[in-house]
C-alpha positions in Angstrom: 253.2 194.6 283.2 256.4 195.5 281.7 256.4 196.5 278.5 258.8 195.9 275.7 260.6 199.1 276.3 264.7 198.8 274.8 263.1 197.4 271.1 260.5 200.4 272.0 263.4 202.9 272.6 265.8 201.7 269.9 263.1 202.1 267.0 261.9 205.5 267.7 263.4 209.1 266.8 262.8 210.6 270.4 263.7 208.4 273.4 262.8 210.5 276.2 259.4 211.1 275.2 258.6 207.2 274.3 260.0 206.8 277.6 257.7 208.7 278.9 254.9 207.3 277.0 255.5 203.9 278.0 256.2 204.9 281.8 252.0 206.0 281.1 251.7 203.3 279.6 252.9 200.9 282.0 250.5 202.5 284.5 247.3 202.1 282.6 248.0 198.1 282.6 248.8 198.3 286.3 246.2 200.2 287.0 243.8 199.9 284.5 243.0 203.7 284.9 243.2 205.3 281.4 245.8 208.2 280.9 246.2 211.1 278.7 249.3 212.2 277.4 250.8 215.4 277.1 250.5 216.9 273.7 252.4 215.5 270.7 254.2 216.7 268.0 253.2 214.8 264.8 256.6 213.3 264.8 256.5 212.0 268.0 252.9 210.7 267.4 254.4 208.5 264.0 256.9 207.1 266.9 253.6 206.4 269.6 252.7 204.5 266.5 254.5 201.6 268.9 252.5 201.8 270.7 249.1 201.5 269.4 250.2 198.2 267.9 250.6 196.5 271.5 247.7 194.1 271.9 247.7 195.1 275.6 247.1 199.0 274.7 244.3 200.8 272.7 245.4 204.3 271.3 243.3 206.6 270.3 244.0 210.8 269.6 242.5 214.3 270.0 244.2 217.5 269.0 240.9 220.0 269.3 239.8 219.6 265.8 239.7 217.5 262.4 243.4 218.5 261.0 245.2 219.4 264.3 248.6 218.2 264.3 249.8 218.7 268.0 247.6 215.8 269.6 247.0 214.4 272.9 247.2 210.4 273.2 244.6 208.4 275.3 246.0 205.4 276.5 243.9 202.2 277.8 243.7 199.3 278.8 243.1 197.3 275.5 240.0 195.4 277.4 238.9 198.2 279.2 234.9 197.8 279.6 235.6 202.4 280.4 233.5 204.7 278.1 236.7 206.9 276.8 237.7 210.0 278.6 236.9 213.5 276.7 240.1 214.7 276.3 240.7 217.7 278.6 241.2 220.6 276.2 241.0 224.3 276.2 241.1 227.1 273.7 243.1 230.5 273.9 243.0 233.5 272.5 246.3 235.8 272.5 245.6 239.6 271.4 248.2 241.6 270.1 248.8 244.6 267.1 251.0 242.8 264.5 250.0 245.4 261.8 253.3 246.8 261.1 255.0 244.4 262.7 253.5 240.6 261.3 254.6 237.3 263.2 254.6 233.2 262.7 253.8 230.4 264.6 256.7 229.4 266.5 257.6 233.4 267.2 254.1 233.3 269.1 254.6 229.8 270.7 257.7 231.0 272.3 256.5 233.5 273.9 253.7 231.6 275.4 256.4 229.7 276.8 258.5 232.5 278.1 255.3 233.3 280.3 255.7 230.2 281.8 253.6 227.7 280.1 254.9 224.1 279.0 256.0 223.4 275.3 254.1 220.1 275.9 250.9 221.8 277.6 250.2 223.6 273.3 248.5 222.3 271.2 248.4 223.7 267.5 248.7 227.3 267.2 247.6 230.0 264.5 247.8 233.5 263.4 244.3 235.4 263.0 245.6 238.0 261.0 247.3 241.1 262.4 245.6 240.6 265.6 247.3 237.9 267.6 246.6 233.8 267.3 244.7 231.4 268.8 245.9 228.0 270.4 244.5 224.8 271.7 246.2 224.3 275.2 245.7 221.8 278.3 242.7 223.5 280.8 245.8 224.0 283.2 247.9 225.6 280.7 244.9 227.9 279.8 244.2 229.1 283.7 248.1 229.7 284.0 247.7 232.2 281.0 244.4 233.6 281.8 245.2 237.3 281.9 248.9 237.3 281.4 250.7 239.5 279.1 254.0 239.0 277.1 255.3 240.1 274.1 256.8 239.0 271.0 259.5 241.6 270.0 257.8 245.0 270.9 254.6 243.6 270.2 252.9 243.2 273.4 250.0 240.0 274.1 247.5 239.7 276.3 246.3 236.0 276.6 242.8 234.9 277.5 241.2 231.6 278.6 238.6 230.9 275.7 236.0 227.6 275.1 237.0 225.6 272.4 233.5 226.3 270.3 234.5 230.2 270.6 238.0 229.8 268.5 237.8 230.8 264.7 239.2 227.7 263.4 242.6 227.7 260.7 240.7 226.7 257.1 240.8 223.1 257.1 242.2 221.7 253.6 240.8 219.1 251.3 243.1 216.9 249.8 243.6 216.6 246.3 246.1 214.7 244.1 248.2 216.7 241.2 250.7 215.9 238.6 253.9 218.2 237.7 256.7 217.3 235.5 260.4 218.9 236.4 263.5 218.7 235.6 264.9 217.0 238.7 263.3 215.4 241.8 264.9 218.8 244.0 263.2 220.0 247.0 262.3 223.3 245.8 261.0 222.2 242.8 258.8 220.2 244.3 257.8 222.6 246.6 257.0 225.2 244.5 254.7 222.7 242.2 253.2 221.3 245.4 252.5 224.2 247.4 251.8 226.6 244.1 254.5 228.9 244.9 257.5 230.3 243.1 261.1 228.4 243.5 262.6 231.5 245.3 259.4 231.8 247.9 260.8 228.2 248.4 264.5 229.3 249.4 262.5 232.1 251.5 260.3 230.0 254.1 263.6 227.5 254.5 265.4 230.6 255.2 262.3 231.7 257.9 262.1 228.2 259.5 258.5 227.5 258.1 259.5 224.5 256.1 260.0 220.9 257.0 260.6 218.0 255.3 259.3 215.0 257.1 258.7 217.1 260.4 262.3 218.3 261.0 263.6 221.4 259.8 264.7 222.0 256.2 268.2 222.9 255.4 269.0 222.1 251.6 266.8 223.1 248.7 268.5 221.2 246.2 268.0 218.3 248.2 266.6 215.6 246.1 263.1 213.9 247.6 261.5 209.9 246.9 258.0 208.8 247.1 257.1 208.7 250.8 258.8 212.1 251.7 256.4 214.7 252.6 256.5 218.7 253.1 254.8 220.6 256.1 254.8 224.3 255.3 253.3 226.6 258.5 249.8 227.8 257.2 250.0 226.1 253.6 249.0 222.9 255.0 251.7 219.4 253.6 252.1 217.3 250.4 253.4 214.1 250.2 255.2 212.7 247.3 253.4 209.8 245.7 255.2 208.6 242.7 258.1 209.2 240.9 257.9 208.1 237.1 261.5 209.2 234.5 259.5 210.2 231.2 260.7 209.8 227.9 262.3 212.7 227.5 264.8 212.6 230.5 262.8 214.5 232.6 260.6 213.3 235.9 256.8 213.1 236.7 255.6 213.3 240.2 252.6 212.7 242.2 251.7 214.7 244.9 249.0 214.6 247.2 248.3 218.1 249.1 246.4 218.1 251.8 
């Protein structure tokens, strides 16, 4: 059975990834065998919502823990009588002494890729203070990285496969609504109010590549935001602009959902 490939590709932001998912889905429809996708970024997962809207398919997701950003898709035939198979996941512990040379999730992820693991085999990764990092990955990636050594700049790292239950999960934030009155709808003003940091720190986060707008890199702190826009800050969660209203004093009341 063929899916509406052209229509699906036209309305997505990552055509190459979507094309691979369509190939998996068509194989599932032909063989009736469920398939797990590689790890997908949050933006790719949004594209994949189109597959979930098709009557022929049943889609579910798993990233290893409730707040995971990167997840694998389980693609099944909509009328499959088979129970949902468990998601093939493994844990990874990366040891290194970062006391005098702090690192970031992106740096650590690139270091693992230099050792030889593919980006699509890596799920969420979080820094553990000055001791290194932990991550979720495919079982194949965990086996490949077991005992491997690499480096993040001048700091040596050692990888070890761990069971998921042994990982120390990142802090899970409770969603909450907040409101702020600002002189403008600038990104730096809303990010400052939403994340509780100064505007100068917002600018630094942009320069360091740690702040994203709708999952894409941010370049301009002066950019105006609109309802529905979402900001993601590494290790600080995310905020979404829920409502914007002009006040009687010609300012802007902005309702924010922080997660």
